[in-house]
C-alpha positions in Angstrom: -19.0 6.8 38.0 -17.4 10.0 36.6 -19.1 13.4 37.1 -20.0 15.0 33.6 -20.6 18.7 33.1 -22.9 19.9 30.3 -22.0 23.1 28.2 -24.4 25.8 27.6 -23.4 26.3 24.1 -25.7 29.3 23.1 -24.1 31.2 25.9 -20.6 30.1 25.3 -21.0 31.2 21.5 -22.2 34.7 22.7 -19.2 34.9 24.9 -16.7 33.6 22.4 -18.1 35.8 19.4 -18.2 39.1 21.5 -15.2 38.7 23.6 -12.8 40.8 22.0 -15.0 44.0 21.5 -16.0 43.7 25.0 -12.5 43.1 26.2 -11.0 46.5 25.1 -13.9 48.4 26.4 -13.3 46.9 29.7 -9.6 47.2 29.7 -10.2 50.9 28.7 -12.5 51.4 31.7 -9.7 49.9 33.9 -7.1 52.1 32.5 -8.9 55.3 32.5 -8.6 55.6 36.1 -4.8 55.5 36.0 -3.1 59.0 36.9 -0.7 60.3 34.7 2.6 60.9 36.8 4.1 64.2 37.0 7.1 64.9 34.8 9.4 67.8 35.5 12.2 67.3 32.8 12.9 65.4 29.8 10.9 64.4 26.7 7.1 64.0 27.5 6.0 60.5 27.7 3.0 58.5 26.6 0.1 58.6 29.2 0.6 55.8 31.7 -3.1 54.6 31.1 -2.3 54.0 27.3 0.9 52.3 28.0 -1.0 49.8 30.4 -3.8 49.4 27.8 -1.3 48.7 25.0 0.8 46.5 27.0 -2.3 44.2 28.3 -3.7 44.4 24.7 -0.8 43.0 23.3 -0.7 40.1 25.6 -4.2 39.5 25.0 -3.6 39.3 21.2 -0.9 36.5 21.8 1.2 38.2 18.6 4.5 39.2 18.6 5.2 43.1 19.1 5.7 43.6 15.3 2.6 41.8 14.3 0.5 43.6 16.9 1.2 46.9 15.2 -2.0 46.7 13.2 -4.1 46.2 16.1 -2.4 48.8 18.0 -3.0 51.3 15.1 -6.8 50.3 15.0 -7.0 50.8 18.6 -5.8 54.5 18.1 -8.3 54.8 15.3 -11.2 53.9 17.6 -10.1 56.3 20.3 -9.1 53.8 22.6 -5.7 55.2 23.0 -4.3 58.5 22.2 -1.4 57.7 19.9 -0.2 54.4 18.5 3.4 53.6 20.1 6.0 51.6 18.3 6.7 48.0 19.0 10.1 49.0 20.8 8.2 51.3 23.0 5.9 48.6 24.1 9.1 46.4 24.9 10.6 49.3 26.8 7.6 50.0 28.9 7.1 46.3 29.7 10.7 46.3 31.3 9.8 49.2 33.6 9.7 47.7 37.4 6.9 50.7 38.4 4.5 48.6 36.1 4.5 45.7 38.3 2.6 47.0 41.4 0.4 48.8 39.1 -0.6 45.6 37.3 -1.4 43.8 40.7 -3.5 46.7 41.4 -5.3 46.4 38.2 -5.7 42.6 38.6 -7.4 43.1 42.2 -9.6 46.0 41.0 -10.7 43.8 38.0 -12.0 41.0 40.1 -14.0 43.4 42.4 -17.2 43.2 40.3 -17.5 39.6 41.3 -17.2 40.3 45.0 -21.0 39.4 45.4 -20.3 35.9 43.7 -17.1 34.5 45.2 -16.8 33.6 48.9 -14.8 30.4 48.6 -11.3 30.5 47.3 -8.2 28.6 46.5 -4.6 29.0 46.4 -1.7 27.4 44.4 1.4 28.2 42.4 2.6 27.4 39.1 5.5 28.5 36.6 5.7 30.2 33.4 8.5 29.1 31.2 11.1 31.8 29.7 13.7 31.7 26.9 16.4 32.5 29.2 18.7 29.8 30.9 20.8 30.0 34.2 24.4 28.7 33.8 26.8 27.8 36.6 29.9 25.6 36.8 29.5 22.4 38.7 32.8 22.0 40.5 31.9 18.4 41.7 31.6 17.1 38.1 34.0 19.7 36.5 31.5 21.0 33.9 29.4 23.7 33.1 25.4 23.1 33.7 22.5 25.1 32.3 18.9 25.1 33.4 15.9 26.9 32.1 14.5 29.8 34.1 10.6 30.3 34.8 8.6 32.9 36.6 7.1 31.5 39.7 3.5 32.6 40.1 1.3 32.5 43.1 -2.4 33.3 43.1 -5.8 32.9 44.8 -8.8 32.8 43.0 -12.8 32.2 43.4 -13.8 28.5 43.0 -17.1 29.7 41.2 -15.8 31.8 38.4 -12.0 31.4 38.8 -11.5 35.1 38.9 -8.2 35.9 40.4 -8.4 38.1 43.2 -4.7 38.6 44.2 -1.4 37.3 42.5 2.4 37.4 43.3 4.9 36.7 40.4 8.6 36.4 40.9 11.5 35.7 38.5 13.2 33.1 41.0 11.8 30.2 43.0 9.9 31.5 45.9 8.4 29.4 48.5 4.6 28.8 48.6 4.0 29.1 52.2 5.3 32.6 52.5 2.9 34.1 50.0 -0.3 32.7 51.3 -1.1 35.2 54.1 -0.3 38.1 51.7 -2.7 36.7 49.2 -5.4 36.2 51.6 -5.1 39.6 53.3 -5.5 41.3 49.9 -8.3 39.3 49.0 -10.2 40.0 52.1 -10.1 44.0 51.4 -12.7 43.3 48.9 -14.1 39.9 49.3 -16.2 38.1 52.1 -13.9 35.0 52.7 -15.7 31.9 53.9 -13.2 29.4 53.0 -9.6 28.9 51.5 -8.4 25.8 50.3 -4.8 24.8 49.6 -2.3 21.8 49.2 -0.1 20.6 51.9 2.7 23.0 50.8 0.7 25.7 52.8 0.4 23.5 55.9 1.5 25.9 58.6 -0.1 27.5 61.6 0.4 31.1 60.5 -1.7 30.4 57.3 -4.4 28.9 59.4 -4.4 32.1 61.5 -4.1 34.2 58.6 -7.5 33.0 57.2 -9.2 33.0 60.8 -8.0 36.7 60.9 -10.5 37.4 58.2 -13.2 35.3 59.6 -12.7 32.3 57.3 -11.5 28.8 57.4 -8.6 27.2 55.9 -8.9 23.7 54.7 -5.2 22.6 54.3 -4.1 18.8 54.6 -1.6 18.1 57.1 1.8 16.5 56.6 2.4 13.0 57.7 4.7 14.2 60.7 2.1 16.7 61.9 0.4 16.2 65.3 -2.5 17.9 66.9 -0.9 18.7 70.2 2.0 21.1 70.9 5.8 19.9 71.1 9.1 21.2 71.9 8.9 23.5 68.8 5.3 24.8 69.2 3.1 25.8 71.9 -0.5 24.3 72.0 -2.5 26.0 69.4 -6.4 25.3 69.5 -7.0 26.1 66.0 -4.3 23.9 64.6 -5.5 21.1 67.2 -9.2 21.5 65.9 -8.3 21.4 62.1 -5.9 18.3 62.6 -8.7 16.4 64.4 -11.1 17.2 61.5 -8.6 16.2 59.2 -7.8 12.8 60.8 -11.3 12.0 62.3 -13.7 13.5 59.7 -11.7 13.1 56.5 -14.6 12.7 54.2 -16.0 16.2 55.2 -12.6 17.8 55.4 -12.2 16.5 51.6 -15.3 18.1 50.5 -14.0 21.3 51.3 -10.6 20.7 50.3 -11.0 19.5 46.7 -12.2 22.9 45.9 -8.5 23.7 45.7 -8.5 22.0 42.2 -10.1 25.5 40.9 -6.9 27.1 41.4 -5.2 24.5 38.8 -8.0 25.3 36.6 -7.4 29.0 36.6 -3.7 28.3 35.7 -4.9 26.1 33.0 -7.2 28.6 31.6 -4.5 31.3 31.6 -1.8 29.0 30.0 -4.4 27.6 27.3 -5.4 31.0 26.2 -2.5 33.3 26.8 0.2 30.8 26.6 2.5 28.8 29.1 5.7 30.8 28.3 6.6 34.3 28.1 8.5 36.3 25.3 10.3 38.8 27.4 14.0 38.3 28.1 14.6 40.6 31.4 13.3 39.3 34.9 11.3 42.4 35.2 9.5 42.1 31.7 8.8 38.5 32.4 7.2 39.2 35.6 5.1 41.8 34.0 4.1 40.0 31.0 2.6 37.1 33.4 0.8 40.0 35.5 -0.7 40.9 32.0 -1.7 37.1 31.3 -3.6 37.3 34.6 -5.1 40.6 34.2 -6.6 39.4 30.5 -7.7 36.2 32.1 -9.8 38.4 34.8 -11.3 40.5 32.1 -12.1 37.4 29.9 -14.0 36.0 33.1 -15.8 39.0 33.6 -17.0 38.8 30.2 -18.2 35.3 30.6 -19.9 36.3 33.8 -21.9 39.0 32.1 -23.6 36.4 29.8 -23.8 33.7 32.3 -24.7 35.6 35.5 -26.0 38.7 34.3 -23.2 40.9 35.9 -22.6 44.3 34.5 -19.0 45.2 35.6 -18.5 48.5 37.5 -15.0 49.3 38.5 -14.3 51.8 41.1 -11.8 53.9 39.4 -11.2 56.1 42.5 -8.8 53.6 43.7 -6.3 54.8 40.8 -7.5 58.3 40.6 -10.0 60.1 38.4 -10.1 60.3 34.7 -10.4 64.1 34.9 -7.0 64.0 36.5 -5.3 62.6 33.5 -3.8 65.7 31.6 -3.7 64.9 27.9 -0.9 65.7 25.7 -0.6 67.3 22.4 0.4 65.0 19.4 3.7 66.1 19.0 4.6 65.9 22.9 4.4 62.0 22.9 7.3 59.7 23.0 6.8 57.3 19.8 
């Protein structure tokens, strides 16, 4: 018999009818802690906090850069940004590689208000389609071939609210197995980890030990050729041996924990359904930054939902990025627009 889940429609209606007005407030609070980098020469630039706000808000709107201009001007009237940039400036800033680590940090910071809620996590990867194609000449068949490229995205999320606690996006095909330890380590800096679930692509001794190192347990199925004992490639590993026997001799208990992994797929589904499964940007760096903005917008929407469902009031530690007082405002004629 299939399990059905009821919807709390009054709460759902409240969330949806107030999401946008709360979204801009929470996004602004996150961006308020971004320090303005020192500039020693050249034409003064827009404040970095305004840049991040505008780029993320544009992705949230799901509109093209030109159609987003009316919302951007409205944000300036409300005091959410100091000056409304042109759509060409948004495209240019999205191509800045220095924006990538900042967006990753903001994603991790946006998840921090739910650190008392999430203790079990799921890891998975997925791709976001692009409008660019890779071309090469196939010497075997003597003709040119093309293939659509995508942004490979790895994330770890909480299984209760689907908040993304850490993410890694690359403009090329990257191995799932290698991203796992970094995602777990970054999550453990803010959250208490009890369990981490992932599919067979992450089946590796190093990944089991990465979760054990943060006092958690990894539930990752074993491949058909895996053995519990050591072999000529590996020494005996007690953790690997223990989990291998749990997987093979007590499969039902193991799968009860492992099936939490499907929540990572749910997180990807939520992001793609709301903000699109493809990116508009053309260059690899801009494509990665656009995907990171989608994840950041997803996290803020999850926080808004948690405010109504769990009674949580998000509080961000903006000291991670600096203090609001440290941002030196520019006069109107000093901006690059």
